[in-house]
PAMAR-799663 format. One record per residue: residue in three letters; z, x negated, y of N, C-alpha, C, CB in turn. Coordinates in Angstrom, 2 decimals, padded with zeros to 5 digits, always signed. Each point is the difference from the previous one (the first is absolute). Glycine has a CB too. Layout:
// residues N
  balum      npz      npx      npy     capz     capx     capy      cpz      cpx      cpy     cbpz     cbpx     cbpy
    ALA        Z        X        Y        Z        X        Y        Z        X        Y        Z        X        Y
...
This chain:
// residues 181
  balum      npz      npx      npy     capz     capx     capy      cpz      cpx      cpy     cbpz     cbpx     cbpy
    MET  -017.07  +033.97  +004.52  +001.02  -000.90  +000.46  -000.62  -000.99  +000.97  +001.29  +000.26  -002.16
    GLU  -000.60  -000.51  +003.24  -000.48  -000.93  +001.03  +000.95  -001.18  +000.11  -001.08  +001.89  +001.26
    THR  +000.51  -003.04  -001.00  +000.81  -001.19  +000.30  -000.50  -000.61  +001.30  +000.42  -000.44  -002.46
    LYS  +000.49  -000.19  +003.15  -000.33  -000.54  +001.32  +000.36  -001.47  +000.08  +000.35  +002.26  +001.02
    ALA  -001.04  -002.95  -000.13  +000.34  -001.38  +000.34  -000.44  -000.22  +001.43  -000.25  -000.82  -002.41
    SER  +000.91  -000.10  +003.09  -000.37  -000.27  +001.38  +000.11  -001.48  +000.30  +000.78  +002.28  +000.67
    LEU  -001.58  -002.71  +000.27  +000.00  -001.38  +000.48  +000.21  +000.07  +001.50  -001.55  -000.83  -001.87
    ASN  +002.69  +000.32  +002.32  +000.33  +000.06  +001.42  -000.20  -001.36  +000.65  +001.64  +001.84  -000.45
    HIS  -001.98  -001.81  +001.72  -000.12  -001.19  +000.85  -001.05  -000.99  -000.50  +002.38  +000.30  +000.61
    LEU  -003.53  +000.20  -001.02  -001.11  -000.88  -000.34  -000.61  -000.49  +001.31  -000.47  +001.21  -002.20
    ARG  +000.32  -002.53  +002.35  -000.52  -000.55  +001.25  -001.52  +000.04  +000.01  +002.02  -001.49  +000.19
    MET  -002.54  +002.71  -000.11  -001.43  +000.23  +000.08  -000.17  +001.36  +000.67  -000.52  -001.40  -002.10
    SER  -000.51  +001.54  +002.89  -000.12  +001.27  +000.73  -000.32  +001.14  -000.95  -000.77  -001.25  +002.03
    ALA  +001.25  +002.42  -001.69  -000.20  +001.19  -000.84  -001.49  +000.34  -000.08  +002.29  +000.85  +000.64
    ARG  -003.02  -001.17  +000.40  -001.43  +000.31  +000.03  -000.75  -000.79  -001.09  +000.16  +000.47  +002.48
    LYS  +000.22  -001.74  -002.66  -000.65  -000.83  -001.02  +000.39  +000.47  -001.41  +000.00  -001.95  +001.60
    VAL  +001.24  +002.39  -001.76  +000.46  +000.47  -001.32  -000.66  +001.32  -000.34  +002.20  -001.17  +000.32
    ARG  -002.43  +002.02  +000.68  -000.63  +001.31  -000.26  -001.41  -000.15  -000.54  +001.38  +000.99  +001.83
    LEU  -002.07  -002.07  -001.45  -001.35  -000.24  -000.55  +000.07  -000.17  -001.52  -000.70  -001.08  +002.17
    VAL  +001.76  +000.46  -002.65  +000.15  -000.24  -001.44  +000.48  +001.25  -000.71  +000.49  -002.40  +000.46
    ILE  +000.53  +003.06  +000.10  +000.58  +001.14  -000.73  -000.92  +001.22  -000.01  +002.25  -000.85  +000.62
    ASP  -003.18  +000.92  +000.33  -000.96  +001.11  -000.03  -000.94  -000.12  -001.20  +000.13  +000.15  +002.51
    VAL  -000.35  -001.36  -002.99  -000.90  -000.21  -001.14  +000.64  +000.51  -001.29  -001.00  -001.99  +001.15
    ILE  +002.32  +001.83  -001.29  +000.64  +000.29  -001.29  +000.75  +001.32  -000.06  +000.20  -002.42  -000.28
    ARG  -000.19  +003.17  +001.34  +000.74  +001.27  +000.02  -000.55  +000.96  -001.06  +000.46  -000.30  +002.46
    LYS  +000.45  +000.98  -003.19  -000.30  +001.00  -001.03  -000.64  -000.59  -001.26  -000.28  +001.65  +001.82
    MET  +000.33  -002.97  -002.01  -000.59  -000.63  -001.18  +001.05  -000.17  -001.10  -001.65  -001.20  +001.47
    PRO  +001.21  +001.18  -002.72  +000.91  -000.41  -001.07  +000.40  -001.47  +000.20  -001.07  +001.67  -001.60
    ILE  +002.20  -002.04  +001.02  +000.56  -001.32  +000.24  -000.94  -001.11  -000.45  +002.28  +000.97  -000.26
    ASP  -002.89  -000.85  -000.90  -000.88  -001.05  -000.51  -001.18  -000.24  +000.93  +000.68  +000.59  -002.32
    GLN  -001.30  +000.48  +002.80  -001.14  -000.14  +000.91  +000.43  -000.58  +001.34  -001.12  +001.94  -001.13
    ALA  +002.28  -001.51  +001.61  +000.48  -000.49  +001.29  +000.28  -001.51  -000.05  +000.99  +002.27  +000.48
    LEU  -000.36  -002.72  -001.56  +000.29  -001.43  -000.13  -001.28  -000.81  -000.13  +002.17  +000.57  -001.08
    ALA  -003.19  -000.01  +000.39  -001.28  -000.69  -000.12  -000.68  -000.11  +001.37  -000.24  +000.85  -002.36
    GLN  +000.31  +000.22  +003.15  -000.58  -000.04  +001.35  +000.69  -001.04  +000.87  -000.59  +002.42  -000.20
    LEU  +001.92  -002.45  +000.12  +000.76  -000.94  +000.83  -000.25  -001.44  -000.39  +001.73  +001.75  +000.31
    GLN  -002.00  -001.98  -001.58  -000.22  -001.37  -000.46  -001.25  -000.60  +000.64  +001.14  +000.56  -002.17
    PHE  -002.16  +000.25  +002.38  -001.27  -000.52  +000.51  -000.25  +000.36  +001.47  -000.88  +000.16  -002.31
    LEU  +001.86  +000.43  +002.97  -000.14  +000.35  +001.41  +000.24  -001.25  +000.83  +000.74  +002.39  -000.43
    ASN  -001.61  -002.68  +001.37  +000.08  -001.22  +000.80  +000.76  +000.26  +001.30  -002.18  -000.80  -000.99
    LYS  +003.45  +001.20  +000.86  +000.88  +000.22  +001.16  +001.36  -000.61  -000.32  -001.23  +002.14  +000.66
    LEU  +001.88  -002.70  +000.37  +001.31  -000.60  -000.20  +001.07  +001.04  -000.34  -000.65  -001.82  +001.58
    ALA  +000.45  +003.05  -001.14  +000.98  +001.05  -000.26  -000.02  +000.45  -001.46  -000.23  +000.73  +002.37
    ALA  -000.77  -001.12  -003.14  -000.12  +000.46  -001.38  +001.15  -000.52  -000.86  -002.48  +000.07  +000.27
    GLU  +002.93  -001.30  -000.04  +001.05  -000.58  -000.84  +001.34  +000.72  +000.16  -001.16  -002.19  +000.19
    PRO  +001.67  +002.42  +001.05  +001.27  +000.74  +000.10  -000.09  +001.43  -000.52  +000.55  -001.41  +001.96
    VAL  -001.69  +002.06  -001.78  -000.17  +001.37  -000.50  +000.00  -000.01  -001.52  -001.31  +000.64  +002.07
    LYS  +000.68  -001.63  -002.67  -000.02  -000.11  -001.47  +001.42  -000.20  -000.53  -002.33  -000.97  +000.08
    LYS  +003.11  +000.10  +000.56  +001.37  -000.23  -000.43  +000.84  +001.27  +000.14  -000.21  -002.40  +000.67
    LEU  -000.02  +003.16  +000.40  +000.74  +001.24  +000.20  -000.32  +001.02  -001.09  +000.01  -000.43  +002.47
    ILE  -001.28  +000.54  -002.84  -000.39  +000.95  -001.04  +000.60  -000.42  -001.35  -002.14  +000.52  +001.25
    LEU  +002.12  -001.82  -001.53  +000.61  -000.48  -001.25  +001.51  +000.25  +000.00  -001.79  -001.76  -000.19
    SER  +002.42  +001.67  +001.34  +001.42  +000.30  +000.11  +000.27  +001.48  -000.28  +000.26  -001.86  +001.66
    ALA  -001.11  +002.73  -001.12  +000.16  +001.43  -000.23  -000.22  +000.34  -001.48  -000.75  +000.46  +002.35
    VAL  -000.20  -001.13  -002.98  -000.25  +000.22  -001.43  +001.21  -000.46  -000.81  -002.48  -000.29  +000.35
    ALA  +003.06  -000.86  +000.02  +001.18  -000.49  -000.70  +001.17  +000.97  +000.16  -000.78  -002.36  +000.36
    ASN  +000.93  +002.95  +000.84  +001.04  +001.01  +000.21  -000.21  +001.19  -000.94  +000.22  -000.71  +002.40
    ALA  -001.47  +001.16  -002.51  -000.30  +001.16  -000.85  +000.27  -000.30  -001.47  -001.73  +000.72  +001.65
    GLU  +001.33  -001.92  -002.10  +000.20  -000.35  -001.40  +001.47  -000.21  -000.32  -002.26  -001.04  -000.02
    HIS  +002.99  +000.39  +000.90  +001.40  -000.33  -000.29  +000.92  +001.21  +000.19  -000.45  -002.35  +000.71
    ASN  +000.32  +003.04  +000.42  +000.95  +001.06  +000.32  -000.30  +001.31  -000.74  +000.29  -001.05  +002.22
    TYR  -001.56  +001.38  -002.41  -000.35  +001.30  -000.57  -000.76  -000.09  -001.32  -000.06  +000.87  +002.30
    SER  -000.17  -002.08  -002.80  -000.72  -000.22  -001.26  -001.38  +000.65  +000.02  +002.19  -000.12  -001.20
    LEU  -002.91  -000.01  +002.31  -001.36  +000.54  +000.10  -001.00  -001.05  -000.43  +000.70  +001.53  +001.88
    GLU  -001.89  -001.08  -002.26  -001.04  -000.92  -000.43  -000.89  -000.37  +001.18  +000.05  +001.00  -002.31
    LYS  -000.45  -002.27  +002.35  -000.83  -000.51  +001.10  -001.37  +000.68  +000.03  +001.20  -002.20  -000.16
    ASP  -001.74  +002.50  -001.02  -001.34  +000.60  -000.08  -000.02  +001.44  +000.51  -000.49  -001.47  -001.94
    ASN  +001.64  +002.11  +002.03  +000.09  +001.40  +000.40  +000.36  +000.15  +001.48  +000.66  +000.58  -002.34
    LEU  -000.71  -001.66  +003.13  +000.40  +000.07  +001.41  -001.20  -000.15  +000.93  +002.23  -000.94  -000.61
    PHE  -002.14  +001.60  +001.76  -000.98  -000.18  +001.06  +000.71  -000.05  +001.34  -001.78  +001.18  -001.35
    ILE  +001.08  -001.66  +002.37  +000.58  -000.14  +001.33  -000.13  +001.35  +000.70  -000.58  -002.49  +000.13
    LYS  +001.68  +003.19  -000.03  -000.01  +001.32  +000.63  -000.07  -000.13  +001.51  +001.31  +000.93  -001.92
    GLU  -000.49  -001.82  +002.46  +000.04  -000.16  +001.44  +000.29  -001.46  +000.33  +000.79  +002.39  +000.31
    ILE  -001.50  -002.92  +000.66  +000.27  -001.35  +000.49  -000.28  -000.01  +001.49  -000.58  -001.07  -002.24
    LYS  +001.51  +000.52  +003.00  -000.17  -000.01  +001.45  +000.57  -001.28  +000.59  +000.09  +002.52  +000.04
    ALA  -000.65  -002.91  +001.10  +000.46  -001.18  +000.73  +000.41  +000.45  +001.39  -001.52  -001.56  -001.33
    ASP  +002.78  +001.36  +001.67  +000.52  +000.37  +001.30  +000.22  -001.24  +000.86  +001.09  +002.04  -001.00
    GLU  -001.07  -001.84  +002.30  +000.29  -001.11  +000.92  +001.41  -000.50  -000.22  -001.60  +000.94  +001.69
    GLY  +001.76  -002.23  -001.58  +001.32  -000.60  -000.12  +000.40  -000.65  +001.31  -000.38  -000.39  -002.44
    VAL  +001.23  -000.61  +002.36  +000.47  -000.71  +001.18  -001.13  -000.86  +000.56  +002.37  +000.00  -000.89
    THR  -002.51  -000.02  +002.19  -000.97  -000.85  +000.66  +000.75  -001.12  +000.71  -001.62  +001.92  +000.30
    LEU  +001.36  -003.15  -000.71  +000.60  -001.17  +000.64  -000.84  -000.37  +001.21  +000.96  -000.83  -002.20
    LYS  -000.32  +000.58  +003.33  -000.74  -000.33  +001.22  +000.17  -001.47  +000.30  +000.31  +002.33  +000.89
    ARG  -001.43  -003.02  -000.77  -000.02  -001.42  +000.32  -000.87  -000.21  +001.23  +000.35  -000.64  -002.43
    TRP  -000.22  -000.50  +003.08  -000.74  -000.26  +001.24  -000.96  -001.15  -000.19  +001.92  +000.85  +001.35
    MET  -003.09  -000.72  -000.72  -001.03  -001.04  -000.04  -000.33  -000.38  +001.44  -000.96  +000.87  -002.22
    PRO  +001.08  -002.16  +002.57  -000.36  -000.41  +001.36  -001.50  +000.16  +000.24  +001.93  -001.61  +000.01
    LYS  -002.27  +002.02  +001.18  -001.40  +000.19  +000.38  -000.27  -000.73  +001.32  -000.08  +002.25  -001.18
    ALA  -001.10  -002.09  +001.69  -000.42  -000.73  +001.20  +000.77  +000.48  +001.23  -002.28  -000.30  -001.01
    HIS  +002.36  -000.57  +002.00  +000.62  +000.28  +001.30  +001.48  +000.36  -000.14  -002.22  +000.78  +000.84
    GLY  +002.91  -001.36  -001.82  +001.43  +000.22  -000.13  +000.40  +001.36  -000.55  +000.24  -001.54  +001.86
    ARG  -001.19  +002.26  -002.40  +000.31  +001.32  -000.54  +000.40  -000.11  -001.47  -001.60  +001.07  +001.64
    ALA  +002.14  +000.01  -002.17  +000.32  +000.08  -001.43  -000.36  +001.39  -000.49  +001.87  -001.70  +000.23
    THR  -002.40  +001.77  -001.42  -000.32  +001.30  -000.59  +000.79  +000.15  -001.29  -002.32  -000.01  +001.03
    VAL  +002.55  +001.25  -001.38  +000.82  +000.29  -001.18  -000.88  +000.01  -001.25  +001.61  +001.35  +001.40
    ILE  -001.06  -001.89  -002.49  -000.65  +000.07  -001.30  +000.88  +000.90  -000.86  -001.07  -002.33  +000.21
    ARG  +000.50  +003.37  -000.77  +000.75  +000.93  -000.83  -000.23  -000.34  -001.47  -000.18  +001.81  +001.77
    LYS  +001.24  -002.24  -002.44  -000.06  -000.29  -001.43  +000.51  +001.24  -000.72  +000.32  -002.53  +000.34
    ARG  -001.25  +003.29  -000.87  +000.35  +001.31  -000.54  +000.47  -000.07  -001.44  -001.66  +000.99  +001.54
    GLY  +002.42  +000.02  -001.90  +000.49  +000.13  -001.36  -000.21  +001.42  -000.47  +001.70  -001.82  +000.38
    CYS  -001.47  +002.05  -001.67  -000.18  +001.37  -000.52  +000.91  +000.23  -001.19  -002.37  +000.02  +000.80
    HIS  +002.51  +001.25  -001.14  +000.74  +000.44  -001.19  -000.99  +000.76  -000.88  +002.24  +000.13  +001.27
    ILE  -002.26  -000.46  -002.56  -000.90  +000.69  -000.93  +000.85  +000.79  -000.98  -001.78  -001.81  +000.23
    HIS  +001.41  +003.06  -000.46  +000.71  +000.88  -000.94  -001.01  +000.54  -001.00  +001.75  +000.63  +001.74
    VAL  -001.40  -000.70  -003.03  -000.89  +000.51  -001.04  +000.78  +000.95  -000.90  -001.39  -002.12  +000.06
    THR  +000.71  +003.19  -000.48  +000.56  +000.97  -000.93  -000.96  +000.12  -001.18  +001.19  +001.27  +001.87
    LEU  -000.68  -001.48  -003.06  -000.80  +000.14  -001.21  +000.37  +001.30  -000.69  -000.16  -002.50  -000.26
    ALA  -000.82  +003.14  -000.36  +000.24  +001.23  -000.75  -000.73  -000.11  -001.34  +000.25  +001.37  +002.14
    GLU  +000.08  -000.45  -003.04  -000.62  +000.00  -001.33  -001.30  +000.80  +000.04  +002.26  -000.21  -001.09
    ILE  -003.24  -000.27  +000.34  -001.26  +000.72  -000.12  +000.22  +001.26  -000.84  -001.33  -002.17  +000.21
    VAL  +001.94  +001.99  -001.38  +000.36  +001.12  -000.87  +001.52  +000.02  -000.06  -002.17  -000.16  -001.39
    GLU  +002.77  +001.27  +001.80  +001.47  +000.09  +000.04  +000.58  -000.17  -001.40  -000.13  +001.52  +002.01
    SER  +001.14  -002.37  -002.10  +000.64  -000.23  -001.28  +001.32  +000.75  -000.11  -001.09  -002.25  -000.11
    GLY  +001.35  +003.13  +001.02  +001.23  +000.78  -000.03  +001.01  -000.53  +001.01  -000.40  +000.52  -002.40
    LYS  +001.45  +000.23  +002.62  +001.05  -000.39  +000.94  +000.74  -001.20  -000.52  +000.25  +002.37  +000.77
    LYS  -000.19  -003.41  +000.00  +000.68  -001.23  -000.41  +001.17  -000.26  +000.93  -002.15  -000.94  -000.92
    GLU  +003.21  +000.46  +000.34  +001.18  -000.41  +000.76  -000.02  -001.52  +000.14  +001.34  +001.99  -000.82
    ALA  -000.79  -002.46  +001.91  +000.11  -001.44  +000.18  +000.95  -000.57  -001.03  -000.48  +000.23  +002.46
    ARG  +000.17  -001.41  -002.93  +000.85  -000.64  -001.00  +001.34  -000.36  +000.61  -002.02  -000.90  -001.20
    LYS  +003.07  +001.19  +000.48  +001.35  -000.30  +000.47  +000.35  -001.42  -000.43  +000.69  +002.45  -000.13
    THR  -000.12  -003.21  +001.03  +000.44  -001.34  -000.34  +001.51  +000.00  -000.18  -001.92  -001.02  +001.27
    LYS  +002.38  +000.33  -002.30  +001.42  -000.07  -000.27  +000.63  -001.07  +000.88  -000.35  +000.79  -002.37
    VAL  +001.42  -000.42  +003.03  +000.72  -000.93  +000.85  +001.23  -000.47  -000.76  -000.84  +001.12  +002.13
    GLU  +000.99  -002.43  -002.20  +001.15  -000.55  -000.71  +001.25  +000.16  +000.84  -001.48  -001.64  -001.19
    ALA  +002.62  +001.58  +000.53  +001.28  +000.11  +000.70  +000.16  -001.20  +000.93  +001.03  +001.30  -001.93
    PRO  -000.45  -001.08  +003.11  +000.17  -001.11  +000.92  +001.01  -001.01  -000.54  -000.57  +001.52  +001.92
    VAL  +000.40  -002.76  -001.55  +000.88  -001.08  -000.45  +001.21  -000.04  +000.90  -001.95  -001.33  -000.91
    LYS  +003.13  +001.32  +000.32  +001.25  -000.07  +000.77  +000.31  -001.47  +000.25  +000.87  +002.18  -001.00
    LEU  -000.67  -002.52  +002.27  +000.28  -001.38  +000.36  +001.35  -000.48  -000.53  -001.40  +000.31  +002.03
    GLU  +002.36  +000.60  -002.11  +001.32  -000.38  -000.50  -000.10  -000.50  -001.44  +001.08  +001.69  +001.53
    ALA  -001.89  -001.02  -002.34  -000.16  -000.40  -001.40  -000.67  -001.36  -000.10  -000.15  +002.41  -000.67
    VAL  -000.84  -002.67  +001.52  -000.70  -001.28  -000.01  +000.95  -001.13  +000.41  -002.17  +001.16  +000.52
    VAL  +002.97  -000.93  +000.51  +000.97  -001.01  +000.47  +001.04  -000.28  -001.07  -000.36  +000.73  +002.37
    ALA  +000.88  +000.32  -003.00  +001.01  -000.19  -001.04  -000.56  -000.80  -001.18  +001.08  +002.17  +000.68
    GLU  -002.32  -001.88  -001.06  -000.63  -000.73  -001.10  -000.20  -001.47  +000.36  -001.14  +002.12  -000.73
    ALA  +000.73  -002.40  +001.97  -000.19  -001.38  +000.44  +001.33  -000.76  +000.02  -001.98  +000.72  +001.37
    GLU  +003.06  -000.05  -000.96  +001.31  -000.65  +000.01  +000.48  -000.32  -001.42  +000.55  +001.22  +002.13
    LYS  -000.82  -000.32  -003.08  +000.37  -000.26  -001.39  -000.74  -001.22  -000.53  +000.43  +002.44  -000.34
    ARG  -001.73  -002.54  +000.65  -000.78  -001.15  -000.45  +000.54  -001.30  +000.61  -002.01  +001.48  -000.24
    ALA  +002.34  -001.42  +001.52  +000.52  -001.19  +000.68  +001.34  -000.42  -000.60  -001.19  +000.68  +002.11
    ALA  +002.04  +000.29  -002.42  +001.31  -000.32  -000.58  -000.15  -000.60  -001.39  +001.03  +001.86  +001.33
    SER  -001.91  -001.31  -002.15  -000.19  -000.55  -001.34  -000.63  -001.39  +000.06  -000.26  +002.34  -000.91
    ALA  -000.65  -002.56  +001.86  -000.62  -001.32  +000.15  +001.03  -001.01  +000.48  -002.21  +001.07  +000.51
    ALA  +003.14  -000.64  +000.35  +001.03  -000.90  +000.51  +000.95  -000.41  -001.13  -000.16  +001.09  +002.28
    LYS  +000.48  -000.18  -003.19  +000.88  -000.33  -001.12  -000.66  -001.02  -000.93  +001.03  +002.29  +000.15
    LYS  -002.32  -002.12  -000.38  -000.72  -000.90  -000.90  -000.14  -001.39  +000.61  -001.24  +001.96  -000.93
    ASP  +000.92  -002.00  +002.21  -000.25  -001.27  +000.68  +001.18  -000.43  +000.87  -002.43  +000.53  -000.03
    GLY  +003.62  -000.09  -000.28  +001.18  -000.28  +000.83  +000.29  -001.48  +000.13  +000.92  +002.17  -000.70
    LYS  -000.95  -002.89  -000.39  +000.32  -001.42  +000.03  -001.08  -000.78  +000.72  +001.27  +000.24  -002.12
    ALA  -002.54  +000.07  +001.88  -001.10  -000.74  +000.61  -000.05  +000.22  +001.50  -001.29  +000.18  -002.12
    SER  +001.53  +001.06  +002.55  -000.05  +000.30  +001.44  +001.19  -000.62  +000.72  -001.23  +002.14  -000.48
    ALA  +002.40  -002.22  -000.18  +001.17  -000.63  +000.62  -000.26  -001.48  +000.25  +001.52  +001.66  -001.13
    LYS  -002.19  -002.33  +000.22  -000.32  -001.42  +000.19  -000.96  -000.18  +001.17  +000.36  -000.41  -002.46
    LYS  -001.37  +001.30  +002.58  -000.98  -000.10  +001.09  +000.68  +000.24  +001.34  -001.83  +000.78  -001.53
    GLU  +002.72  +000.20  +001.61  +000.69  +000.29  +001.27  +000.90  -001.15  +000.40  -000.08  +002.45  -000.52
    GLY  +000.75  -003.08  -000.46  +000.85  -001.14  +000.29  -000.81  -001.17  +000.54  +001.56  +000.74  -001.80
    ALA  -002.76  -000.94  +001.29  -000.85  -001.09  +000.48  -000.46  +000.27  +001.43  -000.75  -000.44  -002.35
    LYS  +000.47  +001.69  +002.69  -000.42  +000.34  +001.37  +001.12  -000.24  +000.99  -001.58  +001.70  -000.91
    VAL  +002.80  -001.31  +000.55  +001.14  -000.18  +000.89  +000.25  -001.49  +000.23  +001.02  +002.16  -000.80
    ALA  -001.14  -002.96  -000.24  +000.21  -001.44  +000.12  -001.06  -000.62  +000.90  +001.05  -000.06  -002.29
    ALA  -002.29  +000.52  +002.20  -001.06  -000.54  +000.84  +000.21  +000.37  +001.46  -001.58  +000.13  -001.93
    ASP  +002.11  +001.08  +002.20  +000.23  +000.44  +001.38  +001.14  -000.78  +000.66  -000.83  +002.29  -000.62
    THR  +001.86  -002.61  -000.13  +001.14  -000.71  +000.59  -000.29  -001.49  +000.14  +001.54  +001.69  -001.00
    LYS  -002.62  -002.18  +000.46  -000.32  -001.41  -000.01  -000.81  -000.40  +001.23  +000.06  +000.05  -002.49
    SER  +000.00  +000.69  +003.57  -000.82  -000.32  +001.17  +000.52  -001.27  +000.66  -000.53  +002.44  +000.35
    GLY  -000.41  -003.25  +000.17  +000.37  -001.27  +000.64  +000.58  +000.22  +001.38  -001.79  -001.13  -001.28
    LYS  +002.35  +000.08  +001.87  +000.63  +000.12  +001.31  -000.94  -000.43  +001.11  +002.21  -000.39  -001.05
    GLY  -003.46  +000.13  +000.72  -000.94  -000.48  +001.01  -000.35  +001.06  +001.03  -000.90  -001.54  -001.69
    PHE  +000.31  +001.08  +002.81  -000.37  +000.88  +001.10  -001.05  +001.01  -000.44  +000.52  -001.84  +001.61
    THR  -001.52  +001.43  -002.39  -001.07  +000.91  -000.39  +000.52  +001.13  -000.88  -001.62  -001.88  +000.15
    ASN  +002.56  +001.59  -001.04  +000.55  +001.06  -000.85  +000.72  +001.04  +000.84  +000.24  -001.62  -001.89
    LYS  +000.47  +001.18  +002.93  +000.70  +000.96  +000.86  -000.99  +000.87  +000.75  +001.90  -001.60  +000.23
    VAL  -002.96  +001.01  +000.30  -000.99  +000.75  +000.77  -000.70  +001.02  -000.88  -000.33  -001.98  +001.52
    PHE  -000.13  +001.53  -002.69  -000.74  +000.93  -000.86  +000.91  +001.07  -000.57  -001.59  -001.82  -000.55
    ASN  +002.82  +001.51  +000.23  +000.94  +001.01  -000.47  +000.28  +001.03  +001.08  +001.02  -001.67  -001.54
    ARG  -000.91  +001.20  +002.78  +000.28  +000.91  +001.11  -001.16  +000.95  +000.21  +001.45  -001.74  +001.07
    LYS  -002.69  +001.22  -001.13  -001.18  +000.84  +000.23  -000.26  +000.94  -001.17  -000.96  -001.81  +001.43
    ALA  +001.29  +001.38  -002.62  -000.25  +000.83  -001.16  +001.02  +001.12  -000.12  -001.00  -001.96  -001.13
    GLY  +002.10  +001.87  +001.85  +000.98  +001.08  -000.01  +001.08  -000.19  -001.03  -001.76  +001.49  +000.79
    SER  +001.77  -002.59  -001.51  +001.09  -000.22  -000.95  +001.13  -000.68  +000.71  -001.60  -000.16  -001.93
    LYS  +002.82  +000.37  +001.53  +001.25  -000.49  +000.57  +000.34  +000.69  +001.29  -000.41  -002.17  -001.05
């Protein structure tokens, strides 16, 4: 059984990543992670995370054991190259290429454990919006019946405060700008 994982658009040149992945190719997972831990290259950290992701895929989706996996294939391909400009002497400019890469890893079992199927995930029934709206309206209606007297008093107080506006110039200006009346 094989499991795959990929890391796309890593902002590091493929040439630098290949120095790291050439060290760990065809190794068991435990040895590869130990090598990456003590490798003095910046590309070691993203490659380590990618391998751990592939192991997690194998354990979760196919119930494979970490000790029984090895790196069957790992490759770094060229990605998008961002082009930037650097001013130089005599009014010239030269291009700076900020390279990127894509890393793909395939893990396989050392000793085959038999044909495995991917784990099926159960999908719950979708939520109907009509049912949610109807339930919310029922709650609002029952709350209104319980608090009918209290809410009527509050609404009456608001109406009384709105009609109590003064006749001064400032009240007219602010009411006009606020959009009331």
